[in-house]
C-alpha positions in Angstrom: -117.9 -85.2 192.6 -116.1 -84.5 189.3 -116.0 -81.6 187.0 -119.3 -82.6 185.4 -121.1 -82.4 188.7 -120.6 -78.7 189.2 -120.2 -75.6 187.2 -116.8 -75.5 185.7 -116.1 -71.9 186.7 -116.8 -72.8 190.4 -114.4 -75.7 190.1 -111.7 -73.3 188.7 -112.2 -70.9 191.6 -112.0 -73.8 194.1 -108.7 -75.1 192.5 -107.2 -71.6 192.6 -108.1 -71.3 196.3 -106.6 -74.8 196.9 -103.4 -74.0 195.1 -102.8 -70.8 197.1 -103.6 -72.5 200.4 -101.6 -75.7 199.9 -98.0 -75.8 201.2 -97.2 -79.3 199.9 -95.3 -79.0 196.6 -96.4 -82.3 195.1 -100.0 -81.5 196.0 -99.7 -78.0 194.4 -98.4 -79.6 191.3 -101.4 -81.9 191.1 -103.8 -79.1 191.8 -102.2 -76.9 189.1 -102.4 -79.8 186.6 -106.2 -80.1 187.4 -106.5 -76.3 187.1 -104.8 -76.4 183.7 -107.2 -79.0 182.5 -110.2 -77.1 183.8 -109.1 -73.9 182.2 -108.5 -75.7 178.9 -112.0 -77.2 179.0 -113.5 -73.8 179.8 -111.6 -72.2 176.9 -112.9 -74.9 174.5 -116.5 -74.2 175.6 -116.0 -70.5 175.0 -114.5 -71.1 171.6 -117.5 -73.3 170.6 -119.9 -70.8 171.9 -118.3 -67.9 170.2 -118.1 -69.7 166.9 -121.7 -70.7 167.1 -122.7 -67.1 167.8 -120.6 -65.7 165.0 -121.9 -68.2 162.5 -125.5 -67.7 163.6 -126.1 -71.2 164.9 -129.1 -71.3 167.1 -128.8 -74.8 168.5 -126.6 -73.9 171.4 -127.3 -75.5 174.8 -128.3 -72.8 177.2 -125.9 -71.8 179.9 -126.6 -73.4 183.3 -125.7 -70.4 185.3 -128.4 -68.1 186.6 -127.9 -64.4 186.2 -128.5 -62.7 189.5 -129.6 -59.1 188.9 -130.1 -58.3 192.7 -126.3 -58.5 193.2 -125.6 -55.7 190.7 -124.2 -52.5 192.2 -126.8 -49.8 192.7 
């Protein structure tokens, strides 16, 4: 499953875990390259979203993530 199949922030977390756990240098290099691309894509999405909000565009796609209020500290 590629980046489009899951939430991008979940993929970034997964790549971070993989990079820390991996002992093989070439594999770490590959993981870090993927991580760099995923972070770049995430940043681009944030830029587009911020620009749309600041310019008053209302045609943004809704975020796919669910906000879970029952996990907030009490």
